[in-house]
N, C-alpha and C positions, 0 to 999 in steps of 0.2 A: 766221106764227104763232109766238109765244113759248112758252117752257115756263112752268110755274107759278113764281112769283118764289121764288128760293132761301131768302129771308129766312124762310120759314115752315117751313123744315126745318133746324133747327140742324145745323151742320157745323164747329163751332168747332176741333174737334180729330178728326184722321184718322189712327190710329195703323196703321203697318205691322207685321204680325206674320208670321214665316216660316211657312209651311205645314207645313214639315218639323218644327216645334218643338211637340210635343204638349203640353208644359208650358204654354207661351205661349198656345196655343190655348185650353187650359182656364181660364187666368187670364183670358181675355178676357171671361168671363162677369161678372166682378165689376169691370170696369173702367169708369170714368166718361166714357171717351171717346164723342163723339157719333158717331163713325165708327171702324170696325176694318176693315182691308184685309188680308185674308188672302192672303199672297202667294205664288205659284206661280213667280214669274219670278225676278228679280235675287237673292232671299235664298235660293234653292233651287239647289244644284249639280245639273248635268244628270243624273248618276246617282241622284238622290234624288227626281227630280221624280214618279215614280210613287208613291213611299211619301207624298209630300206630299199628292197627290191622294186617296190612300186616308185620310190623316189627316183631311182636311176632310170626306170623305163621312161618315166615322164620327162626327165631331163634330156635324155638321148632321142626324144622323138625327132628333133630336127637335125639329128647328125652328132658328131663328136662334140663334147662339151667343152673339153680343155683344147688349149692352142697346140699343144704338142701330142705326145703319145697319150691315148686315153686307155687305161688299164683296168680291170676289174677283178678285185681279189675275191674268190669265192670262199666257202666253208671248205673244210676238209671232207673228203668223200664219205668218210664215215660219221659225219655229223647229223645225217638225216636230211641234209638241205639240198642234196645234189641236184637232183631234178629240177627244183624250183629255180636254184642258181643259174643253171644252164639255160633254162628257159629265158631268164632275164638276160643273159649274155646273148642268146639268139636274138632277142628284140633289140638290144642296145648296139650290137655289132661293135665292139670296142676294138682297138688294135691288138691287144692281147688280153688273155686271161692268166691271172696269176694264181697258181695252185700252192696252198700253204702245205707245210709238214711233209714235204716229198723226202723219202728215205731209201728208194730204189728205183730202177729203171721200169720195174714192173707197172709201178703207179703211174708212170708216165704213159705207158702203152694204153693202160685202162682209160685214163682221162682222154687220150687223143681219140679213142674209139667213141667215147661218150660226146666229145666235142664235135666229131665228124657227123654223128647221128643227129644232133640237135641243130647244127648250123652247116648242112652240106654245101651251101653255096657261098658261104662267107665265114669259113673257119679262122678264127683269130689265132695269132701266134700263142705259143704256150711259153709262159715264164713258171719257173720253180722256185719255191723258198726252201733254202737249206738251212734248218733251224734245229736240227736234233743231232744227237751222237750218232744215229744210224745214218742221217742225212751226210753228215761230215765224212763218216766212214766209206761212204760209196758216192760221193760226189763225183768222181771221175766217171762212173758208170752212168749217173744221171745225165752228165753234161753230153755224153756220147751216145745217148739214147737215140734210136732210129724209128721212124714211122714209114713203113712201106720202102725202106732203103734211104730214106731222106732224114736229114736231121729233124728231131722231135722237138727240140728245146731251143729257144731264141735267146733266152737270159736267164742267169741264176741271180737270186736276191738273197742276201745273206741276213737271217734273223739273229743278231747277236744277243738281244734280250732273252729269247727262249733258249739259246745255246748257253748262257749263262745261268739260266734258272735250272736247266736240266742236268748241267754238269757241276754247278757249284763253283765254277771258275770265274773270278772277278774280271769285269770289264774296266776296272781302274788302272791306274799306272800305265796309261798308254795302250790298254790291252795286251800287255806284254805276254801274259800267259795263253793268248789265243792265237799268237802269231803263226805258229805252225799250221793250226787249221785254216786260218783265213789264206795262207799262202797255198796251201793244197787246193783250196777252191780257186784261186787266181791260176794255178797251173792247169786245172782241169777245163776252166774256162778257155785259157788261151789255146790249149792244145785242139780244142774242138771248135773255135771261132765263135764262142758264145759270150754274149755281153754279161757284164758282172756289176752288180750293185753292192755297195757297202751296207752295213747296218745302221741304225738310226743313233743319233746323239740326243738323250733324253731330256737334258735341262737347256730347253730352247732360249732361255735367258741368258746362259752362258756362251756368249757369241765367241768368245776367245778360245774357250775348250772346243767348240764345235769345228772352229777353223784348223786349230790343230789336228784334230782327228782326220778332218777332211784332207789336209795335206798329206797326212800318213797313209789315207787310203790311196790317194793319187800315186804316191811314190810306190805303193804296194803292186799297183797295176790295175785298180778298179776303175771302171769307166764313169762311175758317179757314185752318188750317195742318197740313200732313202731318208725322208725329211718327216718331221712331225708336226712343222709349223711353217706357215709362209715367210717368216723373217729368215729362215734357212736358206731360202732359194739363191738369194743374190750372191752370198759367199759361197755357196756350192758351184754355181755357174762360174764363178770367177776362179776358184782353185782349180777345177776340173777341165778349164780350157786352156790351151797353150798361150802362155804369156807372149807379149810382143817381141821380146829378146829370141825366144824359141822360134816364133814364126820367121822373123827376119834372118836367123841363122839357117833354117831350113830352106829359105829361098836361096840364099847364098850358095849352099850346098848343091841344090837342083841346078842353079844357073851355071856352076862351075862343070859339072858333068855335061851340060848341054853344049858347051863350046866346041867347036871344030877340033880344036887340038886335043881335046881329051876323049874323042870319039873312039869307043871301044876299049877304053882303059879300065881296067878293075880297081886301080889304086891312082889318085892324084894327089899332088901337093897343093894344099890350099892354105896360103899365108904361112908356110912353114909346118903345116900340120898334115899328116898323111890321113887322106880320107878314102874309105873304101866304098864298095857298092853297098855294103850292109847299111852304111851311113846314109847313102841315097835313098834306100828303102825306108828308113827310119824317118827321113825328112819328108818324103811324100806323104807318109802317113800323119805327120803333124800338119802338113798344108791340107790334106783331105779333111782332117778333123776341123782345122780351122775354118775351112770354107763351108763345111756342114753347119757349123755353129753359126757362121754369119748368115747363111740361107735361112736358118731357123730364126734368128733374130729379125730378118727382114720379112718373113712370113708372119711374125707376130706383131709387126708394127701396125 
């Protein structure tokens, strides 16, 4: 059983915000990011984690903080923070919990049981970070993990910095040496109807480099990109949205198949070009994604 197609939930931009930074948390209320990931892990020093949890619990008292999806990244289960992190998740009730350093489906099953126990009436979706050699080797198993016969994972988030650190493989030169691993994650996500977010671009002042890598991620099949700075939201939203020409082309294809003369046809002639039903399916996905983004923007106005 697959998840609901991720195209219907815009995830073009996913901004990490440190849970310890109260000013950044408050600013999240006005940001145009499709996703805000409130971080309790890497961005928070060990001695500040309790304060970061208190910050989030206070911010979420009135409901979701960010306009789009609200996600909390907890610490790895072996970090000794799990019970406290899950209590914060229970109080905040985010849309999703992001679990770092996932390496196999057993870890998915364990965290799902913990999540159900701590939030029985409002269990958030589970997102998993793929950021290690073991995670990359078993990414298909993680994406296909089940919980009571239903899909257990809603989104995979690639951690390219940790992958580079663990493997020694460079992220430079267009991440050329990482392409096989990134595409394996894309295949795993697409095969299981799981959303997929690309890794971060580290130099937020290098806007040109960011946009080049974002375009690469879109062409690879990622649904969006994780971000480290609000200045990256606009280009990510633009790059991962269907362009005007793509939307218009999709409308033309859908309209052509809707004509009475083409009823029941598997292939039609569209201005001298043979168009098949698979192109109709692709066109509908483009329009679904476009409409979801338009709805997201209208809701944020």
